[in-house]
N, C-alpha and C positions, 0 to 999 in steps of 0.2 A: 741502168745509168753508168756509163763507164766516168770517173774520176776524171777531172782538171786540174793543172799543175797551179801547185796551193804554196805560198813559205812554209817549212815546216824549219823548226815545231811548234806548233802552235803557241801563244804565250799561255792561255789558261783554257778551261771548259767550256766556261762565257764565252770566250774569243769563237771558239768552235765552233759550239751550239748556231753564234748568230751567221756566221758563212754556212753552215749547213743547212740552218734554214730558209735562204736565198733561193738554195739549188731543191729544197722537198716543196717548197710553195707550188712550182708547176705539175706535181702529181701527186698534192694532197688532197685534193677536192674541195667540195664549200663550206664542210662541216666537220674536221678530222678530227679523232681525239690523239692524245697524242700519249705513248704508254714506253714509259723508259725503266732501264733497269738500275738500282740503285746499286750504290752512293751515288761514281760519279756519272753514269747517265743521266742521273735527276739532273745535273748541273746543266748537264750538255739538253738535255729536255727542255728544262724550264726557258729554256731561250726559242725553243722553236715555241714555245706552247706563247711566248709571248708576241712571237710575232705573227702567228697564224693564227692568233686568236683562239685558241684551242684549248680545252680540259686537258690536263695535265695527271695521269697518275701513274701507277706502279707495276711491274711483272714481277715479284717476288721468287727468286732463284738462287740456290744454294750448291755448290760445287760439291762431288761425291770425289773424296781422296782415303785413300788410307793412309796409315801409318808411315809404312816404309816406302813408300810413295808421295810425300805431302807434296811435290810441287809437281802432280802428275792428274791432271783432270780427269776423271772417269767414267762422268756422266753427271748429270744436273737433275736437281727436284723442284718441280713448278710449286706456286705457291697451291694447286688445286690437287696435289696428292702423286701428280705423273711422273715418272721417271722417265729419263731421253737418256742412254747410254751411250758412252764412243764406243762402238765396238770395234772400233780401229787398235784402237787405244790396249783395251783388253786383250786382242788378238795377241798382239804388239809384246804383251806384258805375262801372256799366260795367265790372263787371270778370271774365272768363272765368272758368271753374274753374280752366283750362290753367294760369292765371299765378301759379295758385298752389304747382304743384309744390316748387319749393321749401320754401319755405315751412310745406306740410304735412313733407315729410322732416325740416325742425328740429324741429318740432313733435313728432314719433314721437321723436325723440332725445331730447329734455327729459322726455315721458312716460315714456317708457323707464326714466332715469335716477332720476327720481323715483320712479316703480314700486319702484326698488330699494333705494333708499333708505327707504321705507316699510315695503316687505313682504318684502325681501331675498329670498331664496327660496320662499320659503312662496308656498300656492298663497290663492286667493282663498278667501272660506267658501264652503259649500254654498247653492246661493241658490236651486238648483229645487225648488219646492214648498213653500216658505216665504214670510212673508210679512215685506218689507223696505221699508226706507225708510231712502228719500236725502233727505239733509239738506245744506244752507250754511246760510253766515251772512244769505242774502240773495240777490236776483235783480233786478237793474236789466233786461236785455234776457232771460234765460233762455236764452242760449244754450251755458253751459258745461252748466247744471241738466241739458238738453235731451240733451244728450251722456250724459250720466251714467246718465237714466231708460234710453234706449234699449240701453248696453251693459247696465243689470240687466235690463233686458225680455228681451236675449237666453240668459239664462237661466233663464227661463221660471219666476219664481217664481210664487208661488199667489196672491199680491197684491203691488201696487207704492204704497208710499204717496208722497209727495212732502212737504217739513215744513221751513218757510220761515219765518221771526221778522217778516220784514218782505222786501217785492217788490211792483214795481209795479205798476199795473194791465193795464199793456203783458204783464210776464212772465206772470202767471197767466193770462191769457187764452189765450199761447199754450203754454204748459204743460200747461193743463188735461187735453187729450187724452191728452198720454205717460204720466200715473197714472192709478189707479184711483179714490187718492184724495188731494185735497190740501190740507194744516194750513197758513194764516198766519196769524200775529197780526196783523198789520199790513199795512195795503196803502193807504198816503198817496195821498191826491189831485196833489199834485206832490213827485214823486220826486227828481228829477233826478241823487244820487248813491246809494251806500250807504254811505256813510259820515259824512254828517251823521244816520244813527240810531243811529250810536252815540257816545256818549262818550266811551269808548275804544274806538279801534277799529285797534289798531296791529297793526303785522306778526305773524305767529305765525310763529315763525322752525319750520325746519326739524327743527331738534333737539326742541321743544317738540310739534309734532307725534310724531312717532315715540314722545317720553315717553308720553306720552295717547294713543296706539295701544297701547303694550304694558301699560300699566295695563287696557285694557281692552277688550282682542283675546282673552285668555286668559279671559272670562268665559263664554264659549262654547265652547272649544274643546280647554281643560281642564281636568280637574275636574268637578263637576256642576253642570248650571244648575238654579235653580227659579224654577219660574213657579207661579202661582195659579189654580187651577181653581173655576167655578161652573158645574154640574152641577143640568141641569133634570130633576125627574121626578117627572112627575106632579102639576105643583104643588108641588112642593118646591124649594128652592133647597140643594143639598148643595156644601157644602165643600169642597175635594181642593187638593194638592199636587200638581203635578207633577215630577219631577226626574230630569234628564236627562244620563246620564255621556257624556263624549265621544265614544266608539263605543256604535250603540246594536243589540244583535243582536235585539231585541224589544220587547215593553210588559208589564208586569205589574200588570192593576188590582190594587190590596189595599187588603181591608175586611177589621175586625174587630168585635167587639162594641162595644169603644171606641173612643174616637178617634183616628186620625190619627196625634196628639203624643205617642203612649203609648211608654216606652222599647221596648215589645217591636216595634214597629209601627218604630220609626227603626231597631232593629240589623238588622229582617228586610231592611229597606229597603237598609240601606248594604251588606250580604251581597249582596244581587242586583244592585245597580247596580257593585260591584266586578266583577260576572262579567258585565257589558254589557248589563244590563236595567233600561230605564228603567221608571219608577216613578208610578205615579199612586194616592196615599193620601188615600183616600178616606173620607168623614164619611157613613156611612147613612141617618144620621138629623141632625136639624137643630136647635141649641140648644132652640130649645123645646120638641121634644119629647123630647129626651134629661130637662129641666127638670120637666118635668109628668111625665112617666113616666104619661101616659093613653091612649097611642097602642098598637095592637096590632100589635107587631112578628112578624110570618111570614116563614117562608123568601120565599114571593112576595112580599110588599112589597120584602123586601130583594132577590131576583132581578131584580125590575123596576128599582131603582136602579141595579145591579151592572149591567146591559145597558144604562144611562144612562150609564154611564160610559164602557162600551167604545166606545159610538156618540160619546162626546165624541173620545174617544182616536182615533177615523178623521177625527175634520175636526182635529185638532191637529197640522200640522208641528212638529218633525220625525220625529213619532213615527208618525205617521198611516199608512203603506204598511208599517209593521213589523209582524210578526207579536205577538199580543195571548194573554197567558195570565191566570188568576186565580188568586188565593191566597187565599183565606177562612179566620178563623181564630174559634175556639168560635161565638159566636151566628150569626156571617154563612158559616160554615159552609156551612151545605146552601143557603142564600143563593147563594153562588157556586157550585154544580150546577145553582140553579135557572136563576142567568142561560145557563151554558151550555148548557141544552137549550132556551131561549129561543132560540139563536143559534149554532144549529150548524154553521153555515160561517164566523163571525168568531170563536170560539174557538176558540184550537190547543192548549190545553194547562190542566189545573186541578190545583189540590193545594188540601191543606183539613188543616186539622189543631184538632184538637177537635170541640168543638160535636156536636151531635145529624144528624152527615148525613142519617140517613134519614127528617128531615122533610121536606127536597126530592119525596119523594112520587113521585108519577106524572109530573113532571118526570125524573126518572132514565132514561124509557125513553128520552128525547127525546134526551139528551146522546151526544157525537162523540168528546168531544177525550178525548184519554186522561190518567187520574186516579188520583192519589195521595193515599191518606189516610195522614194521619198521626196515631195514635193517643196519648194520653197515658198514659201509665202502662200496668200489665198488667191492667188490670180487663176480666174475663170478658165482662161483659155488655157496656161499651162496644166490647170487638173484635167480639163477636155482633152489635152493629146495627151494625159497618162494614164487617161479609164480607156481610150480607146486603144491603147498599146498593152493595157493587160487585155483588153478583151481578144486579143490574139493569141495570146498564150492558152494552155489548156493543164497547164503547172499550176498548184497554189499560187495564191496572188495575195496581195494585200495594199495598201495605196494610204500615205500618213503625209500629213501637211505639216514639215517641221519651221523653224525662223528662215524669212528670207532672206538675199545675200546682204542689205544692210545690217541687220544684226549679227550673222554669220561677221563679217569683216570685220567688227569693232568690238564683238564676248566671245571669244576661244573656246567659253566653255560649251557654250552652240556646238560648238564642231563633236567635242566629247559628247552631248548628247545623241551627235548621228554614229557616232562610234558605238554608244548604246545601243541602239535600237538595232546596230548591224547585228551585234552582239547575240542580241536576243533574238533574232531572226534565226541566226545559224544555230545559236542552240537549240530551239526549235526542229531544225529537218537537217544538222547532219548529223 
């Protein structure tokens, strides 16, 4: 990504990070991880983590130098022990790699000490199959950034993005092949040194680095992380929210005849996440469609849109590889069965609550996922329709009566019970 004109120097690293985050947002994916180089890179990376609502951690890298060339970076050692030599610098100074053995050992020791200071006994977050943003406060030669990128690449991320507020043209060119995307705000013609591009370029102490990591590290590792979703389906752009708990056992695409932010959707989602299921709460109608009321809403239309939601989940780390279930309530209940019939190999289980599930019609014969139908109240006609629907399915099925609409309206704990029954069904079949 080519840089845009920016006002230099940056006031400080926090401002640089905020400006950088706005550019990174477009390429960072739905659930990225921010990996920063300490110390100045963490001050920039903390702002990216805040804006992107992403977990923040460090890639500890230590420079290799020699006493007779203290200002020349001859390579770098990463926290996992790998060495990344600058062979061009070594050739220019006619220094063989063998002469660096003591310097490499010293750098490894320093990297181990800093890793312990910043991360303690914690492991690096899961990077495999996730979008990872590697960030520093700038790059003059690119040596430490190159080592960090190669270390992250060994974890096999889905996509690797390098983000720098400012860098030399030499560094940008040398790093281009190391990342899938490079985001830089400024590449000055006469770079000279990094400190000239910040008005406040004071040292970022270990204590501040540790505090920033503690503040932002838990964003993705304890509690739920939330990510906006935009799902394309048949020319419509559907708004949604993916909420991911710290441990993911599966993903539930949850939809109703109302908006995703209604109290009952939130109540059900909370229960599912407590049970270890990520939730994609999806609005099946756009604001325009909801406002005009002129769009014909059919189970087939809703099924097509839920199918698009399933495909979106399959493309989105960290939930791409988890089993997928559908939960449709009210008007979306037959749509959930329609979607399960469209993707019998992708949908592992279905729960419906309320609604006319029989309206899924011919799609029922294609459903292979175990299905639980929760019927509101004891209305015999509604129960007969649900029993007829189950009779069309070849997968394991069950029917249960839960509280009717009147109780659900005034007693939010009843919605949580719907979530409990759904979680139990998913536990059994995912």
